[in-house]
C-alpha positions as CSV (number, residue, x, y, z in Angstrom):
1,M,-15.7,11.3,-40.0
2,P,-16.6,12.2,-43.6
3,R,-14.1,11.0,-46.1
4,R,-12.0,13.8,-47.5
5,R,-11.0,14.1,-51.2
6,P,-7.5,12.6,-51.6
7,A,-4.8,15.1,-52.0
8,A,-2.4,15.0,-55.0
9,R,0.1,12.2,-54.7
10,S,3.6,12.9,-53.6
11,P,6.6,11.8,-55.8
12,A,7.4,9.2,-53.2
13,A,3.9,7.8,-53.6
14,D,4.2,7.8,-57.4
15,W,7.4,5.8,-57.0
16,L,5.7,3.2,-54.8
17,C,2.8,3.0,-57.2
18,A,5.2,2.4,-60.1
19,R,6.8,-0.4,-58.1
20,G,3.4,-1.9,-57.5
21,G,3.8,-1.7,-53.7
22,A,6.4,-3.3,-51.5
23,A,4.7,-6.6,-51.6
24,G,4.4,-6.6,-55.4
25,R,0.6,-6.6,-55.2
26,G,0.3,-3.9,-57.9
27,R,-1.9,-1.6,-55.6
28,C,-1.3,2.1,-55.5
29,L,-0.7,3.6,-52.1
30,H,-3.4,5.8,-50.7
31,V,-1.7,9.1,-49.8
32,R,-3.4,12.0,-48.0
33,A,-2.1,15.4,-47.0
34,A,-2.6,16.3,-43.3
35,G,-4.7,19.4,-43.1
36,G,-6.4,21.6,-40.6
37,W,-5.1,23.6,-37.6
38,M,-5.6,22.7,-34.0
39,A,-8.0,24.9,-32.0
40,V,-6.6,24.1,-28.6
41,L,-3.1,22.7,-27.8
42,R,-4.0,20.5,-24.9
43,G,-1.7,17.6,-25.3
44,L,1.1,19.2,-23.2
45,G,0.8,17.8,-19.7
46,A,4.4,15.0,-21.0
47,A,23.3,-2.8,-30.7
48,R,24.5,-5.9,-31.0
49,A,23.8,-8.3,-33.9
50,A,21.1,-10.9,-32.9
51,P,21.9,-14.6,-33.2
52,G,20.7,-16.2,-36.4
53,L,18.4,-18.5,-34.5
54,W,16.5,-15.4,-33.3
55,W,15.9,-14.2,-36.8
56,R,14.8,-17.6,-38.0
57,A,12.5,-18.1,-35.0
58,A,11.0,-14.6,-35.6
59,R,10.4,-15.4,-39.3
60,A,8.9,-18.8,-38.4
61,S,6.5,-17.2,-36.0
62,A,5.2,-15.0,-38.8
63,G,4.9,-18.0,-41.2
64,L,7.9,-17.0,-43.3
65,G,10.8,-19.0,-44.5
66,G,14.1,-19.2,-42.6
67,R,16.5,-17.3,-44.7
68,C,20.0,-16.6,-43.5
69,P,19.8,-13.4,-41.3
70,G,22.5,-11.6,-43.1
71,R,21.2,-12.2,-46.6
72,G,19.0,-9.5,-48.0
73,R,19.7,-7.0,-45.2
74,A,20.7,-3.5,-45.9
75,V,24.4,-3.3,-46.9
76,D,26.6,-0.6,-45.4
77,A,27.7,2.0,-48.0
78,A,29.0,5.5,-47.9
79,Q,25.8,6.7,-46.3
80,S,25.6,10.2,-44.8
81,P,24.5,10.4,-41.1
82,P,20.7,10.3,-40.8
83,T,18.7,13.5,-40.3
84,F,15.5,11.6,-39.6
85,G,14.2,9.0,-37.2
86,F,11.2,6.7,-36.7
87,L,8.6,6.5,-33.9
88,L,7.1,3.1,-34.3
89,D,3.8,1.9,-32.7
90,I,3.8,-1.8,-31.7
91,D,0.4,-3.3,-31.5
92,G,-1.3,-3.3,-35.0
93,V,2.0,-2.2,-36.7
94,L,4.6,-4.7,-35.7
95,V,2.6,-7.4,-33.9
96,R,-1.0,-8.6,-33.5
97,G,-1.3,-10.1,-30.1
98,H,1.7,-12.4,-29.7
99,R,2.4,-12.9,-33.4
100,V,4.7,-10.6,-35.5
101,I,3.2,-9.1,-38.6
102,P,5.3,-10.4,-41.6
103,A,5.8,-6.9,-43.0
104,A,7.6,-5.9,-39.8
105,L,10.3,-8.4,-40.4
106,E,10.7,-7.2,-44.0
107,A,10.8,-3.6,-42.7
108,F,13.6,-4.4,-40.2
109,R,15.7,-6.0,-42.9
110,R,15.8,-2.5,-44.4
111,L,16.3,-0.7,-41.1
112,V,19.1,-3.0,-39.8
113,N,22.6,-3.0,-41.4
114,S,24.8,-6.1,-42.0
115,R,26.3,-5.6,-38.5
116,G,22.9,-5.8,-36.8
117,Q,22.8,-2.1,-36.1
118,L,20.0,0.3,-36.9
119,R,20.7,2.6,-39.8
120,V,18.6,5.4,-38.4
121,P,17.4,6.1,-34.8
122,V,14.2,4.2,-33.9
123,V,12.1,4.5,-30.8
124,F,9.1,2.2,-30.1
125,V,6.2,4.2,-28.7
126,T,3.4,2.1,-27.3
127,N,0.4,2.9,-25.2
128,A,0.8,-0.4,-23.5
129,G,1.7,-0.1,-19.8
130,N,1.1,-3.4,-18.0
131,I,4.6,-4.7,-18.6
132,L,8.1,-3.6,-17.5
133,Q,10.2,-1.6,-20.0
134,H,13.0,-4.2,-20.2
135,S,10.5,-7.0,-20.6
136,K,8.9,-5.2,-23.5
137,A,12.4,-4.7,-25.1
138,Q,13.1,-8.5,-24.7
139,E,9.8,-9.4,-26.2
140,L,10.5,-7.1,-29.2
141,S,14.0,-8.5,-29.6
142,A,12.7,-12.0,-29.8
143,L,10.0,-11.1,-32.4
144,L,12.0,-8.8,-34.6
145,G,15.3,-10.6,-34.6
146,F,17.7,-7.9,-33.4
147,E,18.5,-6.5,-29.9
148,V,16.1,-3.8,-28.8
149,E,17.5,-1.8,-25.8
150,P,15.1,-0.8,-23.0
151,D,15.8,2.8,-23.6
152,Q,14.4,2.4,-27.1
153,V,11.0,1.6,-25.7
154,I,8.5,4.1,-24.4
155,L,5.5,2.8,-22.5
156,S,2.4,4.9,-22.0
157,H,3.5,5.8,-18.4
158,S,7.2,6.4,-19.1
159,P,6.9,10.2,-18.9
160,M,5.6,9.9,-15.4
161,K,9.3,10.0,-14.5
162,L,9.1,13.7,-15.0
163,F,6.4,14.3,-12.3
164,S,8.9,14.2,-9.5
165,Q,6.8,16.4,-7.2
166,Y,4.5,13.3,-6.6
167,H,7.2,10.7,-6.3
168,S,7.4,10.9,-2.5
169,K,3.6,10.9,-2.0
170,R,1.6,7.9,-1.0
171,M,-0.1,6.9,-4.2
172,L,-2.9,4.4,-5.0
173,V,-1.8,2.5,-8.2
174,S,-4.3,0.9,-10.6
175,G,-3.5,-1.5,-13.4
176,Q,-2.4,-5.1,-13.8
177,G,0.9,-7.0,-14.1
178,P,3.9,-5.5,-12.3
179,V,2.2,-2.3,-11.2
180,V,4.4,-1.9,-8.1
181,E,7.6,-2.5,-10.0
182,N,6.6,-0.1,-12.7
183,A,5.6,2.6,-10.3
184,R,9.0,2.3,-8.5
185,V,10.9,2.4,-11.8
186,L,9.0,5.6,-12.6
187,G,10.3,7.0,-9.3
188,F,7.2,6.6,-7.0
189,E,8.5,5.5,-3.6
190,N,5.3,4.8,-1.6
191,V,2.5,3.0,-3.5
192,V,-0.5,1.1,-2.4
193,T,-2.3,-1.3,-4.8
194,V,-6.0,-1.6,-5.2
195,D,-5.8,-5.2,-3.7
196,E,-4.0,-3.9,-0.7
197,L,-6.6,-1.2,-0.1
198,R,-9.4,-3.8,-0.5
199,M,-7.8,-6.1,2.0
200,A,-7.4,-3.1,4.5
201,F,-11.1,-2.2,4.0
202,P,-13.0,-5.3,2.9
203,V,-16.4,-3.7,3.1
204,L,-15.7,-1.4,0.2
205,D,-15.7,-4.1,-2.4
206,M,-19.3,-5.4,-2.6
207,V,-20.1,-6.3,-6.2
208,D,-18.8,-9.8,-6.2
209,L,-20.9,-11.8,-3.7
210,Q,-18.1,-14.4,-3.3
211,R,-15.7,-11.7,-2.1
212,R,-18.0,-10.0,0.3
213,P,-16.9,-10.3,4.0
214,K,-18.9,-12.8,6.0
215,S,-18.8,-10.6,9.0
216,T,-18.3,-6.9,9.6
217,P,-14.6,-6.2,10.4
218,L,-13.6,-3.7,13.0
219,P,-12.9,-0.2,11.5
220,R,-9.3,0.7,11.0
221,N,-7.6,4.0,11.9
222,D,-4.0,3.0,11.4
223,F,-4.0,3.1,7.6
224,P,-2.1,6.1,6.3
225,A,-4.0,8.5,4.1
226,I,-3.6,8.2,0.3
227,E,-2.3,11.3,-1.4
228,G,-2.9,10.7,-5.0
229,V,-3.9,8.2,-7.7
230,L,-1.8,6.5,-10.4
231,L,-3.7,4.9,-13.4
232,L,-1.0,2.9,-15.2
233,G,-3.3,0.7,-17.4
234,E,-6.6,-1.2,-17.5
235,P,-7.2,-3.4,-14.4
236,V,-8.7,-6.9,-14.3
237,R,-11.6,-6.3,-12.0
238,W,-13.0,-3.0,-13.2
239,E,-15.8,-2.8,-10.7
240,T,-13.4,-3.1,-7.8
241,S,-11.0,-0.5,-9.1
242,L,-13.7,1.9,-10.1
243,Q,-15.4,1.7,-6.7
244,L,-12.2,2.1,-4.6
245,I,-10.7,4.9,-6.7
246,I,-14.0,6.8,-6.4
247,D,-13.9,6.1,-2.6
248,V,-10.4,7.5,-2.3
249,L,-11.3,10.7,-4.2
250,L,-14.5,11.3,-2.3
251,S,-12.9,10.7,1.1
252,N,-9.8,12.8,0.4
253,G,-7.6,9.7,0.7
254,N,-9.3,8.2,3.8
255,P,-11.7,5.5,2.4
256,G,-12.4,4.1,5.9
257,T,-14.2,7.3,6.8
258,G,-17.1,9.3,5.3
259,L,-17.2,13.0,4.4
260,A,-20.3,15.1,4.3
261,T,-19.0,17.0,1.2
262,A,-16.6,15.6,-1.3
263,P,-13.5,17.8,-1.6
264,Y,-12.9,19.6,-4.8
265,P,-10.4,19.9,-6.3
266,H,-9.8,16.3,-5.5
267,L,-6.5,14.5,-4.9
268,P,-4.1,14.5,-7.8
269,V,-4.7,11.9,-10.5
270,L,-2.0,10.9,-13.1
271,A,-3.2,8.7,-15.9
272,S,-1.6,7.0,-19.0
273,N,-2.9,5.3,-22.1
274,M,-6.1,7.0,-23.4
275,D,-6.8,4.5,-26.1
276,L,-10.5,3.7,-26.2
277,L,-9.8,0.7,-28.4
278,W,-6.8,-1.4,-29.5
279,M,-6.2,-4.3,-31.9
280,A,-5.2,-7.9,-30.9
281,E,-5.9,-11.2,-32.5
282,A,-9.7,-10.7,-32.6
283,K,-11.3,-9.4,-35.7
284,M,-12.7,-6.4,-33.9
285,P,-10.9,-3.9,-31.6
286,R,-10.8,-4.5,-27.9
287,F,-11.5,-2.1,-25.0
288,G,-8.4,-0.1,-23.9
289,H,-7.6,1.9,-20.8
290,G,-9.4,4.9,-22.4
291,T,-12.6,3.0,-21.9
292,F,-11.8,2.5,-18.2
293,L,-11.0,6.2,-17.9
294,L,-14.3,7.0,-19.6
295,C,-16.2,4.9,-17.0
296,L,-14.3,6.5,-14.1
297,E,-15.0,10.1,-15.4
298,T,-18.6,9.3,-16.0
299,I,-19.2,7.9,-12.5
300,Y,-17.3,10.7,-10.8
301,R,-19.4,13.3,-12.7
302,K,-22.7,11.5,-12.0
303,V,-21.9,11.2,-8.3
304,T,-20.4,14.7,-7.7
305,G,-21.7,16.9,-10.6
306,K,-18.1,17.9,-11.3
307,E,-15.5,16.9,-13.8
308,L,-12.7,14.5,-12.9
309,R,-9.4,16.4,-13.3
310,Y,-6.0,15.0,-14.3
311,E,-2.7,16.5,-13.2
312,G,-1.1,14.6,-16.2
313,L,-2.4,12.6,-19.1
314,M,0.4,10.5,-20.8
315,G,0.7,8.3,-23.7
316,K,-0.3,9.0,-27.3
317,P,-1.7,11.5,-28.4
318,S,-0.1,13.6,-25.6
319,V,2.5,16.1,-26.8
320,L,4.5,15.3,-23.7
321,T,5.0,11.7,-24.9
322,Y,6.3,12.9,-28.3
323,Q,8.7,15.3,-26.6
324,Y,9.9,12.4,-24.4
325,A,10.3,10.3,-27.6
326,E,12.1,13.1,-29.4
327,D,14.7,13.3,-26.6
328,L,15.3,9.6,-26.7
329,I,15.8,9.8,-30.5
330,R,18.4,12.5,-30.0
331,Q,20.2,10.6,-27.3
332,Q,20.3,7.5,-29.5
333,A,21.8,9.5,-32.4
334,E,24.5,10.9,-30.1
335,R,25.4,7.5,-28.8
336,R,25.9,6.3,-32.4
337,G,28.1,9.3,-33.2
338,W,25.7,10.7,-35.7
339,V,26.6,14.4,-35.7
340,A,23.9,15.7,-38.0
341,P,20.8,16.9,-36.0
342,I,17.6,14.9,-36.3
343,Q,15.3,17.3,-38.1
344,K,12.4,15.0,-39.2
345,L,10.4,12.4,-37.3
346,Y,8.1,9.8,-39.0
347,A,5.5,8.4,-36.7
348,I,4.0,5.1,-38.0
349,G,0.9,3.7,-36.3
350,D,-2.5,2.0,-36.9
351,N,-4.8,4.1,-34.8
352,P,-6.0,7.4,-36.2
353,M,-7.0,8.8,-32.8
354,S,-3.8,8.1,-30.9
355,D,-1.0,7.7,-33.6
356,V,-2.2,10.1,-36.3
357,Y,-3.7,12.7,-34.0
358,G,-0.7,12.6,-31.7
359,A,1.9,13.0,-34.5
360,N,0.0,15.8,-36.1
361,L,-0.6,17.5,-32.8
362,F,3.2,17.4,-32.1
363,H,3.9,18.6,-35.6
364,K,1.6,21.6,-35.1
365,Y,3.4,22.2,-31.7
366,L,6.8,22.2,-33.4
367,Q,5.5,24.7,-36.0
368,M,4.1,26.9,-33.3
369,V,7.4,27.0,-31.4
370,K,9.3,27.7,-34.6
371,R,6.9,30.4,-35.8
372,D,6.2,32.2,-32.6
373,G,9.6,31.6,-31.0
374,A,7.7,30.2,-28.0
375,E,9.7,28.5,-25.3
376,E,9.3,24.7,-25.3
377,R,7.6,23.5,-22.2
378,G,6.9,20.0,-20.9
379,A,4.9,18.2,-18.1
380,G,2.8,21.3,-17.5
381,G,5.8,23.5,-17.2
382,L,7.5,21.2,-14.7
383,W,10.1,20.0,-17.1
384,K,12.0,22.0,-19.8
385,P,13.1,19.8,-22.7
386,R,16.5,20.4,-24.4
387,P,16.4,22.8,-27.3
388,S,15.0,20.9,-30.3
389,A,16.4,20.6,-33.8
390,T,13.3,18.7,-34.9
391,Q,11.3,20.6,-37.5
392,S,8.6,18.2,-38.5
393,C,6.7,15.1,-37.5
394,A,4.9,13.3,-40.3
395,S,2.1,10.7,-39.5
396,I,2.0,7.5,-41.5
397,L,-1.1,5.3,-41.0
398,V,-0.9,1.5,-41.7
399,C,-3.9,-0.8,-42.5
400,T,-2.8,-3.8,-40.3
401,G,-4.5,-2.8,-37.1
402,V,-7.3,-0.6,-35.8
403,Y,-7.6,1.4,-39.1
404,S,-9.2,-0.5,-42.0
405,P,-9.6,1.0,-45.5
406,K,-12.6,-1.3,-45.8
407,G,-14.4,0.3,-42.9
408,P,-17.6,2.2,-43.4
409,E,-15.8,5.6,-43.2
410,A,-13.6,4.6,-46.2
411,T,-16.4,3.3,-48.4
412,R,-19.4,5.7,-48.0
413,P,-19.7,8.5,-50.5
414,A,-18.6,11.7,-48.9
415,Q,-21.9,13.5,-49.4
416,D,-23.8,10.7,-47.6
417,A,-21.3,10.0,-44.8
418,E,-22.3,10.7,-41.3
419,E,-19.7,12.2,-38.9
420,A,-17.9,9.3,-37.2
421,P,-17.9,9.2,-33.4
422,F,-14.9,10.8,-31.8
423,H,-12.8,8.1,-30.0
424,G,-10.4,10.5,-28.4
425,H,-10.2,11.5,-24.8
426,R,-12.5,14.1,-23.3
427,D,-9.6,16.5,-22.7
428,F,-8.5,16.6,-26.3
429,S,-10.4,18.8,-28.7
430,F,-11.9,17.1,-31.8
431,S,-10.2,18.5,-34.9
432,P,-10.8,16.6,-38.1
433,G,-7.5,17.9,-39.6
434,L,-5.5,16.2,-36.9
435,M,-7.1,12.9,-37.8
436,E,-5.8,13.0,-41.4
437,A,-2.6,11.1,-41.9
438,S,0.2,12.5,-44.0
439,H,0.3,9.1,-45.8
440,I,-1.7,5.9,-45.7
441,V,0.0,2.7,-46.7
442,N,-0.7,-1.0,-46.5
443,D,1.9,-1.9,-43.8
444,V,5.1,-0.9,-42.0
445,N,7.3,-2.2,-44.7
446,E,5.7,0.1,-47.3
447,A,6.0,2.9,-44.8
448,I,9.8,2.4,-44.4
449,Q,10.2,2.2,-48.2
450,L,8.2,5.4,-48.6
451,V,10.4,7.3,-46.1
452,F,13.7,6.0,-47.4
453,H,12.7,7.1,-50.9
454,K,11.6,10.5,-49.7
455,E,15.0,10.9,-47.9
456,G,17.0,9.6,-50.8
457,W,18.2,6.5,-48.9
458,A,19.0,3.1,-50.4
459,L,16.5,0.4,-49.8
């Protein structure tokens, strides 16, 4: 994507520049104004204080000193109830792999008061999905040094709870980790794993010579038909999952048989996590579930000549995911007794395609609802969210993950720059304006400082 001319700095940016940045490095923040208008809105588909040992262990894991957890934290004052909240990405913003990013600990010293409670509502929105929600909350609690509740965590597939019309159907589930437990938590009552399907029909999985059956088994006619497909995250054996999912779609849920003509429309497919790439400990990004979806879509189209269709696409940048997050932010504020409505959301992430695009898409959706008086809809019209008080969603891009200001797109002269490849999903229109972050900062700590200053909150 060609580099755009930076917009005029905001007063908040000038303040951070004057302070030399949160880390005292004397660098001015790079601030851009989000621009452009979406052509097609297609994203709509869907505390208690921690023990001091937790805080010291978290700081040690980041290579920081072991200060007393209460020292340096935000002190309670006569602060008015918050009218804003944070949507925080995890990988590349708070952690890299299994190590916490040091700036995240500094950020939460500002976000958490002297009683170990959050000063503003915060929801963690990740496109990860190969873990249970409560396990992810425990993992974050150990890393960040305060107790994260499960209902503060949104996994990529969390909005699948809203697709109740599929919960009683027999669904093939793909992914890794606790896929059956995750599916049941989401409400799906009758699921079959890819491994269970392979064991029932061993002649379907033929790529790995070591796993091919030594003799031809008798055909089975007692295996109930599959009625849909759940794609919760990237599997381990891609070739096996790709083959068996295609078999199920082409056979209308009866992979032990063959059909002369593949049915179309095919069985319903629900998918989550469209990230082509994500950032771990490696120097370069790793393949995400979006890459697996790309493989599946390409194979299906090559074999049938038709497009693979989704009944629901969840995870960032889907508008449904942001509606779901907004509702959790509102519930969190109500539980804390904060009577003022949450009017502004700040989404902090490291991936321009999922975090920035998604936040900007949701912002445009909010503006459209406000301007046109349109009725808010969710999950393809299957779920109606509560009336929203949220007026805006600002995107803040950090440089500790997928996005790098040293990348080619940030250093080439604008007139010589070639258009960068679009890493978004096929079903989301490419709109350069939606890829432009409202603000670009070094890390999450600077992002929190920026927002607190804009909102007139003490640091």
